[in-house]
All heavy atoms as an XYZ file, in Angstrom:
772
protein
N       0.844     -1.165     -0.016
C       0.027     -0.012     -0.014
C       0.825      1.223      0.000
O       1.737      1.371      0.850
C      -0.896     -0.048      1.238
C      -1.748      1.158      1.382
S      -3.207      0.679      2.245
C      -3.206      1.507      3.691
N       0.657      2.123     -0.922
C       1.463      3.333     -1.066
C       0.791      4.458     -0.257
O      -0.373      4.606     -0.358
C       1.565      3.696     -2.580
C       2.359      2.791     -3.447
S       4.124      2.880     -3.145
C       4.520      4.252     -4.196
N       1.653      5.190      0.451
C       1.216      6.366      1.152
C       1.403      7.537      0.161
O       2.343      7.641     -0.494
C       2.021      6.585      2.405
C       1.890      5.430      3.362
C       1.613      7.916      3.077
C       2.734      5.604      4.646
N       0.310      8.340      0.115
C       0.401      9.450     -0.807
C       1.467     10.434     -0.356
O       1.832     10.480      0.855
C      -0.953     10.222     -0.904
O      -1.175     10.925      0.249
N       2.047     11.114     -1.266
C       3.076     12.120     -0.964
C       2.602     13.137      0.032
O       3.319     13.501      0.952
C       3.563     12.770     -2.285
C       4.780     13.737     -2.114
C       5.974     13.051     -1.555
C       5.103     14.311     -3.468
N       1.384     13.610     -0.129
C       0.864     14.572      0.809
C       0.773     14.042      2.245
O       1.106     14.698      3.233
C      -0.506     15.091      0.379
C      -0.474     16.036     -0.813
C      -1.869     16.478     -1.149
O      -2.858     15.795     -1.027
N      -2.003     17.735     -1.652
N       0.324     12.784      2.368
C       0.234     12.110      3.666
C       1.624     11.971      4.271
O       1.844     12.211      5.466
C      -0.466     10.804      3.540
C      -1.730     10.702      4.241
C      -2.385      9.392      3.979
N      -2.748      8.856      5.255
C      -3.372      7.717      5.504
N      -3.498      6.927      4.505
N      -3.622      7.336      6.670
N       2.598     11.564      3.448
C       3.985     11.382      3.907
C       4.543     12.664      4.445
O       5.111     12.772      5.464
C       4.805     10.806      2.776
C       6.301     10.596      3.152
C       6.433      9.583      4.303
C       7.031     10.140      1.909
N       4.292     13.750      3.676
C       4.818     15.089      3.994
C       4.109     15.545      5.348
O       4.788     16.084      6.246
C       4.535     16.138      2.909
C       5.513     15.818      1.733
C       4.759     17.557      3.416
C       5.273     16.580      0.510
N       2.872     15.279      5.481
C       2.112     15.629      6.710
C       2.663     14.946      7.870
O       2.902     15.575      8.943
C       0.620     15.306      6.499
O      -0.078     15.584      7.673
N       2.913     13.607      7.798
C       3.430     12.839      8.861
C       4.890     13.284      9.213
O       5.168     13.430     10.429
C       3.431     11.300      8.486
C       2.065     10.799      8.501
C       2.136      9.310      8.249
N       0.757      8.753      8.252
C       0.492      7.484      8.048
N       1.511      6.616      7.772
N      -0.730      7.033      8.093
N       5.664     13.578      8.207
C       7.031     14.074      8.526
C       6.982     15.442      9.209
O       7.775     15.715     10.046
C       7.849     14.140      7.199
C       8.369     12.776      6.685
C       9.029     12.981      5.281
C       9.338     12.177      7.641
N       6.084     16.251      8.727
C       6.013     17.584      9.346
C       5.556     17.477     10.803
O       6.196     18.239     11.671
C       4.914     18.449      8.605
O       5.319     18.608      7.258
N       4.675     16.644     11.136
C       4.236     16.424     12.538
C       5.402     15.903     13.372
O       5.659     16.407     14.483
C       3.016     15.541     12.610
C       1.821     16.248     12.041
C       2.756     15.108     14.028
C       0.588     15.374     11.828
N       6.114     14.914     12.811
C       7.311     14.377     13.507
C       8.339     15.431     13.776
O       8.875     15.566     14.872
C       7.839     13.232     12.752
N       8.596     16.218     12.719
C       9.667     17.274     12.870
C       9.223     18.327     13.926
O       9.995     18.811     14.688
C       9.993     17.939     11.517
C      10.789     17.095     10.576
C      10.872     17.751      9.203
C      12.163     16.807     11.124
N       7.971     18.676     13.830
C       7.423     19.623     14.842
C       7.593     19.118     16.235
O       7.969     19.891     17.208
C       5.971     19.966     14.570
C       5.258     21.024     15.391
C       6.041     22.327     15.185
C       3.836     21.248     14.981
N       7.333     17.910     16.398
C       7.448     17.255     17.771
C       8.879     17.298     18.217
O       9.220     17.725     19.334
C       6.978     15.789     17.708
C       7.185     15.092     19.038
C       6.425     15.387     20.169
C       8.190     14.162     19.150
C       6.668     14.699     21.306
C       8.441     13.502     20.348
C       7.709     13.809     21.473
N       9.808     16.868     17.336
C      11.285     16.898     17.656
C      11.694     18.298     17.976
O      12.432     18.561     18.961
C      12.075     16.275     16.527
C      13.543     16.540     16.711
C      11.757     14.777     16.446
N      11.308     19.309     17.226
C      11.685     20.677     17.459
C      11.180     21.178     18.826
O      11.887     21.802     19.515
C      11.161     21.560     16.290
C      11.384     23.090     16.482
C      12.708     23.528     16.307
C      10.421     23.902     16.858
C      12.956     24.853     16.443
C      10.698     25.213     17.069
C      12.014     25.717     16.866
N       9.892     20.865     19.119
C       9.290     21.378     20.311
C      10.033     20.714     21.512
O      10.251     21.371     22.499
C       7.804     21.121     20.368
O       7.538     19.755     20.376
N      10.417     19.489     21.453
C      11.118     18.839     22.517
C      12.524     19.481     22.664
O      12.961     19.753     23.747
C      11.155     17.288     22.326
C      12.243     16.668     23.266
C       9.842     16.669     22.411
N      13.182     19.787     21.575
C      14.521     20.354     21.564
C      14.454     21.758     22.255
O      15.306     22.137     23.050
C      15.089     20.527     20.187
O      15.275     19.243     19.624
N      13.465     22.559     21.872
C      13.264     23.876     22.461
C      13.037     23.787     23.957
O      13.567     24.588     24.747
C      12.115     24.644     21.709
C      11.734     25.944     22.487
C      12.549     25.000     20.314
N      12.179     22.864     24.319
C      11.881     22.718     25.832
C      13.160     22.321     26.517
O      13.431     22.777     27.571
C      10.766     21.638     25.985
N      13.912     21.440     25.981
C      15.175     20.987     26.655
C      16.175     22.116     26.678
O      16.833     22.280     27.723
C      15.826     19.808     25.862
C      15.080     18.558     26.139
O      14.316     18.373     27.093
N      15.259     17.558     25.240
N      16.309     23.003     25.656
C      17.163     24.078     25.655
C      16.769     25.074     26.753
O      17.618     25.593     27.469
C      17.189     24.758     24.304
N      15.423     25.359     26.931
C      14.998     26.279     27.967
C      15.364     25.679     29.337
O      15.772     26.431     30.277
C      13.503     26.478     27.849
N      15.128     24.357     29.522
C      15.441     23.744     30.850
C      16.912     23.778     31.094
O      17.383     24.061     32.231
C      14.936     22.263     30.803
C      15.135     21.606     32.121
C      14.565     20.139     32.095
O      13.579     19.930     31.408
O      15.168     19.339     32.739
N      17.810     23.571     30.039
C      19.279     23.657     30.201
C      19.689     25.040     30.610
O      20.502     25.203     31.505
C      19.917     23.165     28.963
C      19.915     21.689     28.650
O      19.545     20.942     29.570
O      20.255     21.337     27.563
N      19.086     26.023     30.019
C      19.437     27.416     30.373
C      19.099     27.718     31.764
O      19.805     28.337     32.491
C      18.651     28.362     29.381
C      18.992     29.831     29.651
C      18.247     30.753     28.720
C      18.556     32.162     29.069
N      17.746     33.176     28.277
N      17.816     27.293     32.212
C      17.444     27.541     33.564
C      18.308     26.851     34.526
O      18.681     27.378     35.598
C      15.978     27.118     33.761
N      18.744     25.609     34.233
C      19.628     24.833     35.149
C      21.008     25.520     35.177
O      21.584     25.588     36.277
C      19.689     23.446     34.688
C      18.487     22.559     34.977
O      17.677     22.931     35.892
N      18.231     21.507     34.243
N      21.456     25.959     34.087
C      22.754     26.655     34.025
C      22.770     27.915     34.829
O      23.673     28.217     35.540
N      21.684     28.644     34.711
C      21.527     29.947     35.490
C      21.500     29.627     36.934
O      22.168     30.295     37.718
C      20.306     30.644     34.996
C      20.192     32.024     35.629
C      18.979     32.842     35.078
O      18.428     32.478     34.037
O      18.669     33.816     35.723
N      20.799     28.637     37.326
C      20.706     28.275     38.755
C      22.104     27.798     39.312
O      22.496     28.229     40.379
C      19.739     27.100     38.900
C      19.343     26.767     40.396
C      18.556     25.489     40.558
C      17.261     25.556     39.912
N      16.407     24.340     40.245
N      22.821     27.013     38.504
C      24.220     26.566     38.914
C      25.142     27.766     39.035
O      25.852     27.906     39.951
C      24.811     25.641     37.877
C      24.379     24.165     38.050
C      24.878     23.422     36.775
C      24.914     23.577     39.278
N      25.026     28.720     38.088
C      25.876     29.877     38.100
C      25.607     30.770     39.331
O      26.498     31.135     40.039
C      25.706     30.709     36.774
C      26.520     31.935     36.788
C      27.822     31.827     36.384
C      26.048     33.174     37.071
C      28.692     32.998     36.340
C      26.837     34.341     37.050
C      28.149     34.220     36.684
N      24.291     31.000     39.586
C      23.929     31.773     40.797
C      24.396     31.125     42.050
O      24.862     31.800     42.983
C      22.417     32.048     40.775
C      22.013     33.113     39.735
C      20.530     33.319     39.808
C      20.131     34.414     38.751
N      18.691     34.623     38.679
N      24.274     29.778     42.144
C      24.655     29.132     43.395
C      26.171     29.053     43.585
O      26.635     28.977     44.643
C      23.995     27.670     43.324
N      26.948     28.932     42.464
C      28.351     28.623     42.593
C      29.339     29.716     42.166
O      30.489     29.622     42.467
C      28.663     27.329     41.852
C      27.920     26.154     42.375
O      28.066     25.827     43.518
N      27.117     25.515     41.567
N      28.854     30.709     41.363
C      29.800     31.570     40.726
C      29.691     33.065     41.055
O      30.658     33.760     41.029
C      29.651     31.369     39.227
S      29.832     29.684     38.604
N      28.435     33.486     41.336
C      28.208     34.924     41.533
C      28.919     35.524     42.758
O      29.069     36.744     42.777
C      26.711     35.231     41.610
O      26.052     34.478     42.645
C      26.004     34.943     40.232
N      29.287     34.765     43.668
C      29.987     35.346     44.795
C      31.441     35.851     44.319
O      31.914     36.695     45.024
C      30.146     34.313     45.884
O      30.908     33.173     45.491
N      31.963     35.362     43.285
C      33.317     35.746     42.835
C      33.297     36.293     41.419
O      34.272     37.015     41.110
C      34.204     34.497     42.880
S      34.475     33.839     44.478
N      32.257     36.092     40.614
C      32.301     36.524     39.201
C      31.057     37.339     38.903
O      29.994     37.128     39.464
C      32.352     35.315     38.303
C      33.579     34.466     38.395
N      34.757     34.874     37.820
C      33.794     33.295     39.016
C      35.658     33.967     38.091
N      35.113     32.998     38.819
N      31.272     38.227     37.943
C      30.178     39.105     37.473
C      30.459     39.500     35.995
O      31.605     39.529     35.626
C      30.047     40.336     38.345
C      28.766     41.097     38.195
C      28.615     42.176     39.188
O      28.916     41.905     40.446
O      28.197     43.263     38.863
N      29.474     39.840     35.275
C      29.720     40.324     33.874
C      29.896     41.856     34.012
O      29.149     42.546     34.717
C      28.476     40.112     32.968
C      28.273     38.699     32.566
C      26.979     38.544     31.831
C      29.426     38.218     31.673
N      30.957     42.353     33.438
C      31.270     43.747     33.446
C      31.997     44.305     34.697
O      32.186     45.459     34.820
N      32.392     43.420     35.571
C      33.016     43.869     36.824
C      33.980     42.716     37.355
O      33.563     41.635     37.490
C      31.996     44.156     37.845
C      32.441     44.700     39.119
C      31.281     45.014     40.039
C      31.736     45.423     41.404
N      30.586     45.564     42.280
N      35.157     43.148     37.730
C      36.087     42.225     38.396
C      35.707     42.247     39.849
O      35.496     43.203     40.528
C      37.564     42.762     38.300
C      38.548     41.931     38.969
C      39.877     42.475     38.833
C      40.821     41.805     39.855
N      42.076     42.443     40.009
N      35.527     41.012     40.395
C      35.270     40.786     41.851
C      36.458     40.047     42.369
O      37.630     40.434     42.112
C      34.011     40.085     42.022
C      32.704     40.926     41.669
C      31.489     40.054     41.699
C      30.850     40.062     43.113
N      29.526     39.427     43.102
N      36.257     39.043     43.145
C      37.311     38.105     43.576
C      37.959     37.406     42.401
O      39.129     37.259     42.299
C      36.793     37.090     44.596
C      37.836     36.090     44.977
C      36.240     37.794     45.882
N      37.050     37.001     41.486
C      37.510     36.415     40.229
C      37.417     37.420     39.098
O      36.907     38.505     39.238
N      37.950     37.027     37.890
C      37.913     37.971     36.776
C      36.510     38.280     36.252
O      35.551     37.496     36.414
C      38.732     37.303     35.711
C      38.714     35.841     36.057
C      38.503     35.764     37.601
N      36.346     39.345     35.582
C      35.153     39.777     34.871
C      34.898     38.672     33.806
O      35.846     38.309     33.090
C      35.392     41.133     34.175
C      34.288     41.595     33.280
O      33.228     40.948     33.215
O      34.488     42.667     32.657
N      33.718     38.246     33.663
C      33.375     37.143     32.685
C      33.008     37.670     31.348
O      32.812     36.890     30.436
C      32.276     36.247     33.309
C      32.690     35.488     34.510
C      31.505     34.587     34.977
C      33.919     34.641     34.276
N      32.953     38.982     31.143
C      32.636     39.557     29.884
C      33.724     39.104     28.861
O      34.914     39.252     29.139
C      32.540     41.045     29.925
O      31.633     41.478     30.877
C      32.253     41.662     28.532
N      33.302     38.512     27.745
C      34.236     38.054     26.752
C      35.041     36.773     27.091
O      35.996     36.504     26.476
N      34.557     36.081     28.023
C      35.289     34.897     28.453
C      35.519     33.890     27.322
O      36.594     33.231     27.210
C      34.670     34.156     29.685
C      33.343     33.520     29.340
C      35.596     33.112     30.289
N      34.548     33.758     26.459
C      34.697     32.800     25.320
C      35.730     33.266     24.347
O      36.344     32.443     23.620
C      33.391     32.558     24.580
C      32.333     31.860     25.480
C      30.999     31.689     24.664
C      32.833     30.480     25.918
N      36.001     34.557     24.233
C      37.066     35.016     23.345
C      38.422     34.815     23.953
O      39.419     34.690     23.259
C      36.855     36.511     23.004
O      37.059     37.329     24.124
N      38.485     34.707     25.277
C      39.740     34.497     25.921
C      40.119     32.970     25.982
O      41.262     32.559     26.044
C      39.761     35.076     27.358
C      39.664     36.574     27.353
C      39.905     37.222     28.697
N      38.982     36.696     29.719
C      37.841     37.298     30.039
N      37.391     38.377     29.408
N      37.096     36.818     31.019
N      39.046     32.102     26.003
C      39.240     30.716     25.972
C      38.747     30.188     24.628
O      37.570     29.936     24.424
C      38.472     30.049     27.086
C      38.983     30.237     28.403
C      38.803     31.347     29.223
C      39.749     29.266     29.197
N      39.441     31.112     30.409
C      40.005     29.878     30.431
C      40.264     28.061     28.936
C      40.774     29.264     31.408
C      40.912     27.396     29.931
C      41.210     27.988     31.132
N      39.631     30.026     23.672
C      39.301     29.574     22.374
C      38.726     28.129     22.347
O      37.879     27.819     21.589
C      40.525     29.657     21.428
C      41.141     31.017     21.344
C      40.415     32.032     20.543
C      41.194     33.320     20.317
N      40.593     34.418     20.937
N      39.208     27.345     23.268
C      38.814     25.959     23.362
C      37.791     25.757     24.454
O      38.144     25.752     25.604
C      40.035     25.059     23.633
C      39.742     23.586     23.641
O      38.611     23.174     23.773
O      40.742     22.791     23.612
N      36.501     25.646     24.070
C      35.390     25.634     25.123
C      35.523     24.270     25.977
O      35.189     24.323     27.167
C      34.029     25.736     24.512
O      33.874     24.687     23.509
C      33.817     27.103     23.957
N      36.022     23.209     25.359
C      36.239     22.000     26.176
C      37.207     22.248     27.311
O      37.039     21.721     28.414
C      36.669     20.800     25.296
C      35.547     20.306     24.407
C      36.024     19.120     23.582
C      34.896     18.654     22.631
N      35.261     17.537     21.863
N      38.257     22.935     27.001
C      39.286     23.265     28.018
C      38.688     24.164     29.051
O      38.953     23.988     30.243
C      40.517     23.950     27.221
C      41.678     24.124     28.095
C      42.810     24.622     27.255
C      44.031     24.994     28.099
N      45.165     25.519     27.284
N      37.883     25.189     28.647
C      37.219     25.981     29.567
C      36.342     25.206     30.525
O      36.406     25.412     31.710
C      36.432     27.110     28.810
C      35.571     27.997     29.713
C      36.334     28.793     30.756
C      34.763     28.929     28.821
N      35.543     24.364     29.954
C      34.666     23.484     30.850
C      35.514     22.684     31.812
O      35.128     22.565     32.937
C      33.767     22.641     29.955
C      32.728     23.452     29.168
N      31.974     22.899     28.228
C      32.374     24.716     29.216
C      31.173     23.846     27.691
N      31.496     24.909     28.300
N      36.582     22.112     31.288
C      37.406     21.294     32.190
C      38.005     22.122     33.281
O      38.057     21.762     34.468
C      38.533     20.636     31.309
N      38.455     23.385     32.968
C      38.960     24.305     33.959
C      37.925     24.642     35.003
O      38.221     24.601     36.195
C      39.516     25.548     33.297
C      39.937     26.621     34.287
C      41.156     26.502     34.919
C      39.168     27.718     34.426
C      41.502     27.495     35.861
C      39.530     28.743     35.323
C      40.728     28.571     36.050
N      36.706     24.919     34.546
C      35.632     25.268     35.519
C      35.361     24.120     36.450
O      35.183     24.310     37.653
C      34.362     25.659     34.679
C      34.610     26.971     34.018
C      33.153     25.789     35.715
C      33.474     27.352     33.001
N      35.326     22.904     35.930
C      35.046     21.777     36.739
C      36.149     21.371     37.757
O      35.938     20.966     38.841
C      34.692     20.530     35.830
C      33.348     20.614     35.301
N      32.175     20.419     35.969
C      33.044     20.911     34.018
C      31.180     20.545     35.156
N      31.659     20.906     33.923
N      37.432     21.565     37.266
C      38.577     21.312     38.109
C      39.766     22.118     37.682
O      40.526     21.664     36.738
C      38.889     19.812     38.083
C      40.047     19.440     39.066
O      40.458     20.231     39.905
O      40.504     18.305     39.002
N      40.021     23.306     38.274
C      41.116     24.140     37.876
C      42.554     23.639     38.217
O      43.478     24.013     37.584
C      40.845     25.516     38.548
C      39.956     25.187     39.670
C      39.200     23.952     39.342
N      42.588     22.696     39.148
C      43.878     22.330     39.710
C      44.905     21.819     38.663
O      46.032     22.254     38.657
C      43.656     21.168     40.766
O      42.707     21.635     41.726
C      44.927     20.783     41.426
N      44.443     21.000     37.644
C      45.517     20.536     36.715
C      46.063     21.693     35.817
O      47.113     21.530     35.278
C      44.721     19.574     35.851
C      43.575     19.185     36.554
C      43.218     20.302     37.501
N      45.347     22.815     35.776
C      45.744     23.907     34.936
C      46.753     24.839     35.606
O      47.331     25.636     34.989
C      44.538     24.716     34.377
C      43.632     23.870     33.545
C      42.612     23.094     34.067
C      43.836     23.880     32.161
C      41.799     22.326     33.294
C      43.004     23.172     31.400
C      41.943     22.369     31.914
N      46.827     24.801     36.935
C      47.513     25.828     37.699
C      48.982     25.915     37.404
O      49.556     26.982     37.429
C      47.241     25.618     39.217
C      45.774     25.780     39.634
C      45.599     25.423     41.112
C      45.299     27.206     39.403
N      49.549     24.791     37.135
C      51.032     24.765     36.990
C      51.381     24.633     35.502
O      52.480     25.062     35.090
C      51.669     23.656     37.739
C      51.623     23.860     39.223
C      52.311     22.819     39.999
C      52.216     23.069     41.472
N      52.776     22.040     42.273
N      50.491     24.072     34.661
C      50.834     23.766     33.305
C      50.379     24.731     32.232
O      50.912     24.776     31.177
C      50.358     22.349     32.976
O      48.935     22.334     32.987
N      49.301     25.470     32.514
C      48.743     26.318     31.516
C      49.191     27.725     31.667
O      48.904     28.424     32.732
C      47.211     26.233     31.566
C      46.561     26.903     30.418
O      46.454     28.160     30.450
O      46.143     26.214     29.501
N      49.863     28.327     30.681
C      50.388     29.700     30.861
C      49.233     30.760     31.055
O      49.414     31.705     31.822
C      51.051     29.987     29.487
C      51.237     28.662     28.801
C      50.274     27.711     29.442
N      48.119     30.573     30.334
C      47.054     31.582     30.556
C      46.594     31.454     31.945
O      46.308     32.569     32.569
C      45.895     31.240     29.528
C      44.730     32.147     29.790
C      44.791     33.432     29.415
C      43.577     31.641     30.405
C      43.636     34.301     29.735
C      42.434     32.458     30.667
C      42.480     33.806     30.259
O      41.462     34.584     30.545
N      46.322     30.284     32.465
C      45.846     30.182     33.891
C      46.827     30.740     34.905
O      46.410     31.388     35.823
C      45.422     28.719     34.163
C      45.102     28.534     35.656
C      44.306     28.301     33.288
N      48.145     30.456     34.638
C      49.161     31.019     35.528
C      49.126     32.539     35.562
O      49.166     33.114     36.627
C      50.569     30.502     35.121
C      50.749     29.015     35.405
C      51.882     28.429     34.645
C      53.219     28.625     35.212
N      54.311     27.850     34.527
N      48.962     33.170     34.373
C      48.855     34.563     34.348
C      47.591     35.131     35.058
O      47.599     36.156     35.681
N      46.535     34.414     34.772
C      45.271     34.728     35.420
C      45.356     34.684     36.914
O      44.908     35.563     37.623
C      44.174     33.825     34.927
C      42.694     34.063     35.219
C      42.278     35.417     34.662
C      41.803     33.033     34.672
N      46.009     33.679     37.452
C      46.163     33.537     38.884
C      46.998     34.657     39.428
O      46.742     35.194     40.520
C      46.826     32.212     39.246
C      45.936     30.982     39.027
S      44.352     30.950     39.825
C      43.282     31.165     38.454
N      48.017     35.073     38.674
C      48.822     36.264     39.130
C      47.956     37.536     39.143
O      48.084     38.334     40.166
C      50.043     36.471     38.177
C      51.083     35.377     38.333
C      52.186     35.515     37.299
O      52.334     36.660     36.658
O      52.913     34.559     37.038
N      47.135     37.726     38.156
C      46.272     38.885     38.146
C      45.270     38.858     39.291
O      44.851     39.903     39.815
C      45.468     38.961     36.818
C      46.263     39.389     35.674
C      45.418     39.431     34.440
C      46.222     39.608     33.135
N      45.449     39.559     31.996
N      44.859     37.660     39.741
C      43.846     37.521     40.779
C      44.556     37.335     42.165
O      43.917     36.796     43.070
C      42.985     36.350     40.467
C      42.144     36.489     39.228
S      40.945     37.770     39.348
C      41.579     38.991     38.215
N      45.795     37.752     42.213
C      46.495     37.621     43.555
C      46.590     36.267     44.105
O      46.457     36.053     45.313
C      45.988     38.663     44.559
C      46.161     40.021     44.065
O      47.188     40.484     43.528
N      45.074     40.822     44.267
N      46.717     35.245     43.244
C      46.798     33.840     43.679
C      45.464     33.224     44.018
O      45.408     32.067     44.453
N      44.348     33.897     43.905
C      43.047     33.316     44.175
C      42.747     32.159     43.250
O      42.961     32.275     42.077
C      41.936     34.308     44.132
N      42.326     31.085     43.795
C      41.992     29.872     43.021
C      40.507     29.617     43.113
O      39.967     29.615     44.202
C      42.829     28.678     43.522
C      42.481     27.426     42.699
C      44.295     28.942     43.470
N      39.936     29.314     42.005
C      38.510     29.049     41.942
C      38.203     27.691     42.684
O      38.935     26.731     42.449
C      38.118     28.862     40.480
C      36.648     28.787     40.239
S      36.072     28.984     38.541
C      37.055     27.669     37.660
N      37.246     27.731     43.590
C      36.865     26.577     44.296
C      36.021     25.621     43.540
O      35.452     25.998     42.529
C      36.184     26.994     45.563
O      34.987     27.663     45.293
């Protein structure tokens, strides 16, 4: 039994709409969770547009070209403290303050 082209397009459109709506919902949830994590763990030392205990986060992605490396640093800065020249310079600018 052949499905008409119109029926096939209709079914594909519905499936794509479902996938898109789930993706949008997940993105909104991820953003909300990220904001909650940032507020709970980062705002005491970091801010956009202002240096606090830690550096100003404005333009952080332009300073860290490798986002995987940035994520690894955020999760555990210890391995970067002695081996990474950028992190060493950053620690000097922050008077030796290390991100917890």
